[in-house]
N, C-alpha and C positions, 0 to 999 in steps of 0.2 A: 635725335634718332629719326631716321627715315624708314617708313614702313610701306611695303608693297607686296602684292601676292607673289611676284616672280623676281628672281635675280638674273633672269635671262629675257631676251626679247621675244614676246609673243604678240606684239602689237605696239602701236604708237605710244600708249601710256607707259609701257615698260621701258621703252627707249627714253622717254622723258625722265623717268625715275633714275635710270642709270646715268643719263647725262647730268642730272642734278647732283648725284653722288660724286661724279667725276669733277664737276664744277666746284663743289664745296671742298673737295679734296685738294684741288690745285689753285682755285681762284681767290681764296681769301687772303693769300699772300699779297700784301699791298693794299688791302681794303682797311681803311682806318678804323672802322667801327667794329672790326673783328679782332678780339684780343685773346684768342686761345689757340690751342694746338691740336692738330689732327692726330688722333690715336688710332691704332689698328691691331686687330688680331685676325689675320687672314683665315685662320681656321674657323672663325666665327663669321666669315664673310663681312668683316668690317674693313675699313680702308685707312691707310695712313700715308703721310708724306712728310718724311723727316726734314725736308728742306723748307717747310713753311715756317715763317718767323712768328706767326700768330698761334694762339693756343685754343683752337676750336676742336673739341673732341667730336668725332663723327662715328655713329654706329648705325647699322641697318638691321631690319628684321623682315624676313621673307618666309615663304613656305619652307625653305631649306632649314631655317632656324627653328621652325615649328615642327620639323620632322615629317613634313607632308610631301616629300619629293616623289613618293610612289603612290600618291593619292589616285585611285582609279577614276575613270570617266564614268559618271552615273549612268550614261546612256548604254554602257556595256553590261550593266548589272541586272540581275533578276529583280522582280518586284520586291522581294524580301530584302535584297541587297540595297535597293533604292530607299526603302523605308529606314534601314539602319543608317544610311548616310545622310538622310534628310535632317536629322537632329544636329549633326555637325555642320551642315550647311547653314542652319539657322543660328546656332551658337556653338562654336567649336571650343570645347573645354581644354583640349590639348594645346591649342593656340594660346588660350588664356593663361595656362600654367607656364608655358615657355616664355611668353612675353613678360609675365610677372617676374620670373627669374631674371630676365635680361634687364628689366627696368631697375630692379634692386641692385644689380651688379653695376650698371652703367650710370644710373641716376641722371637721366636727361633733363635739360631745362625746357625743352620743347620737342614735340613730336610732329613731324611732317608726314601726313598720311596720303597715300595715293590710292591704288585699287586694293580693296580688302574684301568686299562683299562677294560671296560665292566661293571663296577659297579660304581666306583667313577668318571671315565672318565678322559680324558686328561685335563679337567678344573683344576685339581690339579696343573699341571705344569704351567699353565698360572697364577694362583694366586701366586705361589711361585716366579715366575719370576717378577711379578709386585712388590712384596715386596723385591726383590733382596736378596732372601735367598739362600745360597749355598745348592746344592742338590747332595746327593749320592743316587744311585738307584741300588738295587739288582735285577739282571735279573734272575728270576726263570724259565722263559720259553723263547720263541722266538718271542714274540709279536711284537717287534720292527723291525723285518725283515720278519715276516710272519703274514698276516692278521688273519689266523686261529690259531695262537700262538704255535701250536705243530709241524709245518712243516710236516703235514700229509694231504693227499687229502681225499675226502669223502669216499674213499674205505679203508682208513686206511694205505695207502702206503706212505712211506717217499717221500716228495715232496719239491723241491727247485725251482719251476717254477717262483716264484715271484722275483728271483734274479734280481738286477738292477732296483728295484722299479716297476716292471711290475705287480702291484697289480690287474690289470684287469683280470689276469689269474685266480684269486680266484673266480671271477664271472663266467668266462667261464667254469670252472671245478666244480662250485657249491661246494666249499670246506666246507661250513658250513652245515654239515649234509645233503648235497644234496638239500638244500632249497635255492631257488633263492632269496627270500626276504632277508634272513639273510646273504647270500653271498654278496648281494649288500651293506648291512649295514656295514659289516666288511671291505669290499673293500673301501667304503667311509671313514671309520675311519682310515684306513691305509694311504690314501692320505691326509686326514686332519692332521694326526699326522706328516706326513713328511713335509708338507708345512706350517702348522700353529703352532703346538705344538713344532716341531723341537727338539726332545729330544737329538739327538746327539750333537746339538749345545748348548742347554740350560742346560743340566745336567752336573755337574762338575766332577763327578766320577761314573763310572759304576763298580759294584761289580759282578764279575762272580764267580759262584760256581763250575765251572769245566774248565779245559784247553780247552776241546772240545768246549764248548759254547763260550768261548772267541775267539777261533780261527775261529769258524763259523761266528760270528758277524763281525770280522775283515775282513774275506773273502768277506762279503757282502758290508762292508763300512770300509775303512781303517782308518777313523777318530776315530773309537773306540780304536785303538792301543795306542793313546797318552793319554787316560784318563781311562784306565782300570786297575783293581786290581783283583787278584785271592784270594778268601777266601772260603775255604770249609765250609760247614755247620758244626755246632758243636753238640756235644752230652754231656749230663750230665755224669760225671764219675760215674760208678757203682762200688759197692764193689766187689773186686775180689773173685771169687769162682772157685772151681775145675771144669775144663771143663766137661760138661755133654752131653751125646749123647742120645737124646730121640728117639721115635719110629715113628715120623710123620714129614712130610714136612709142612712148614708153609708159606703162603702168607699173608701179612698184608698190608693194604693201600686202596687206592681208587679203587672201582670196576668200571672200565670204559674200553672202547674198546682198547685204546692205551696201556693198561697194559698187553695185551697178555694173558688174562686168558683162553680164549677159546683154545689157543694153549697149555696151560698147561693142561687143561682138556683132550685134545686129546692125549697128551704125556703120561698121566698116565693110559689111557685105557689099560686093560689087565695086568697092573702091580699091584701086591698086595702091594701097597704103600699107607699108610694113608696120605691124604692131607687135611689140614685144611685151610680155607679161613676166615680171619678176616677183616672186613671192610664193607663199604656201598658205594653206588654210583649209577649212572644211569644204569649200566648193571646188577644190582642185580637180578632183576626179570628174566632176560634171563638166568643168571647163575643158578638160582634156578630151572628153567625148565630143565637145563642140569643135575641137581643133582638127577639122577634117579637110579633105581636098588639099593636103600638103604633100608635096612630092619628096620632101627630105626623109632620109632614113630615120626611123623612130629613135635610135640611140643618139642621134645628133640633136634631138630636141632637148635632152636633159644633160648635155655635156657640161663640163665646167665652164665658167665664163671665159670668153675668148680674150686674149691679150689685146691691149690697146692697138698694137700694130696690125692686128688682123681684123679689127672691127670694120664692117662695111660702112664707109663714111661718104656722104655726099658733100663735095665742096660747094660753096655758094655759087649759084647760077649767075651767068654773065648778064642775063636780061632781067634779073631781079624778080623773076616769076617762077613759081613751082606749081604748075598745073596738075590737077588730079585727073586721071583717066579712069574709065569704068571698064570693068571686066564683064562682058555679056555672057560668059560661060560659067556654069556652076561647078566645073571641075577643073583640076590642075591649076588652081590659083595659088601661085607661090607667094602671094602677099597675105595669106591668112595669118591669124594670130599665132604666135609662137610662145609657148610657155617655157621659161628658162629655169624654173625652180627657184628656190630661196637664194637670194644674193645679199651680201653684206660687205661692209668695208670697202676696200679699193675696187673690188669687182663691181659693186653697185655704183660707186662714184663714177667709174668709167662709163657704165651704161647710161647714167644721167647726162654726163658731159657730152656724149656723142649722139644723143637723140636730137630730134628737132623740137618736140614739145613733150612734156609730161602730161598725161591724161588722168583726171580724177573724176570718174562718173558716179560719184556717191549718190545714194538714194535715201540717206538718213541725215539727221541734223548734225553734220560734222561740226566739230568745235574749231580746233586750230590744227588741221592735219599736218603731221610731220612730213608727209610727201611733198606738200607745198613749201613748208619751211626749208627742207633740205634742197629742193629744186631751186628756190630763189637764191639760196646761199651759193649755188653754183651758176647763177645767172641764167637759169633755164625757165622760159615761159611755160605757163600751164593752161590747159584746156580743162575747165572744171564745171561741175553742176552749180547752178545758182540756188544753193540751199544751205541752211545753217550758217555757220561762221565763215564759209568760203568767200562770199562776196566782200568780206572785210579785207581779204588778201588779194584775190584775183579781180582785177579791174581791166578796163580797156588799155591801161598802161602796162599791165603785167601778164596779159593773156586773154583768153576768150571764155565767156560764160555761156551756158546753154541750159535749157529747161530740164530739170532733173527727171529721169525716167523716160525721156523722149529720144528714141533713136534718130528721128528726123532732125530734131534740133541739134543733137550732137553731130550728126553727119554734116549739117550746115556749118557748124563751128569748125570742124576739121577742114572743110573746104576753104573757109576763110583763112584759117591758119596756114594752109598749104600755099595759098596765093599771096601771102604777105610778102611784099618786096623785101629784099635782103637788108636794105638800109633801115627799114622799119623794124625788121626782126632784131637788128643790132641794137636799136634804141630800146626795144622791149626787154632785151636781155640785160642791158645796163640798168634799166628801171628795176628789174627783179633783184639784182644784186644790191642796188642802192636801198631798196625797201628792206632787204634782209639785214643790211648793216645797221639800219636805223631801228628796226623793230625786233630783231632776233639777236641783238648784240649780247655777247656772253657777259661782259663786264657790267653792262647796264642791268641785265637780268639778275646778276648776283646782288647788286645794290638794292634793287627793288625787292628781291626775296628776303634779304636781311631786314628791310624795313617792314615787310609783312610779318616776319617772325617777331619783331619788336611789338607790332600792334597786337599780335596774338598774346604775347606775354603780358603786356600792359593790361589787356582786357581781362585776362585770367586773374 
């Protein structure tokens, strides 16, 4: 049974969850150690594949199954409304009831947990423990060692003040958006998790998606060392194409403060560089206000993705150089950032294929960002912050690193990328795809995941 807050994509962790479901649905066919059959009830958001020769039953549990599809955003509620929802945030009895029913019906041999806190709540772990089900958990963020989950304070600065279970510092520094009430709630959740849910004790195997995240957790609590596995996120293998260098930079993903998009906007000021932003999130309106000095009609900014034939593409230069020029005027700059809205599927793939570099200006401890994974799978080099698990992926062979939070350092990296000779760009593109085939391989990922499941079951 795979458990996650969402059955839709609201971030990289949700995409990993859905990719894992799809992989297990299709990929066990031909895997010698898998000897069961995929069952499905689509009304219950489970999945099946009648063509599989093995007998692995797969079930999922998300907010939909718990009846939380219409759960309100606490930020929109009155103080009394916030108080009423706080209890469910800490321990959701409805989730516990529905999960209990599904476990009795499905009788899983193992549960693979992704994101649960803040939506499904830690009640998931209590139900699994009561049924004595082995648990593997993928840690997509730092929730188990940081009440605010991203290891950032309310000002967006990297913070490790809660080391040693000093979660009260979350309240002192109002780490939840500067809000005292929300900071109290996440502080209480952290203490409840430590003393009641006890994930380090009750989870049989932790799956880390970067060496950085694994080392950071072990640094906070050495007990993680004995039950941790490293497993990078996977990418679907794409048909190999000749490396192509487009004429714009691309950011795609969630639009939120920790992603460093304001730093990116600052870095491209004065540079005649086309920047495209694909995604949605809580910072979207703020970014649209920054999207000024653009002469395009407003309705053109949010149109549907353009077809491949109409994308503005730069063919490789004949002199192997792509110089950056500067715009000395503060108005009428047609190279300002353009927000394209949420993109997915073929639309997003074409945006990635036809850009020059993908940019990831994150200012938090990124783990194994899907934007890098998906870019490498398409042979696209990346300009990224030197923070968290990113340097495990982006090196001099696969892109350019810059100092996180520094517009000057990012601008310098953009300049270096733009001046990269086309033959060197081609080598870098091939390196990205080679790295993806080696490290994000779907078949290899499946085999490693099955091994991790076995370790969890054996430990339990």
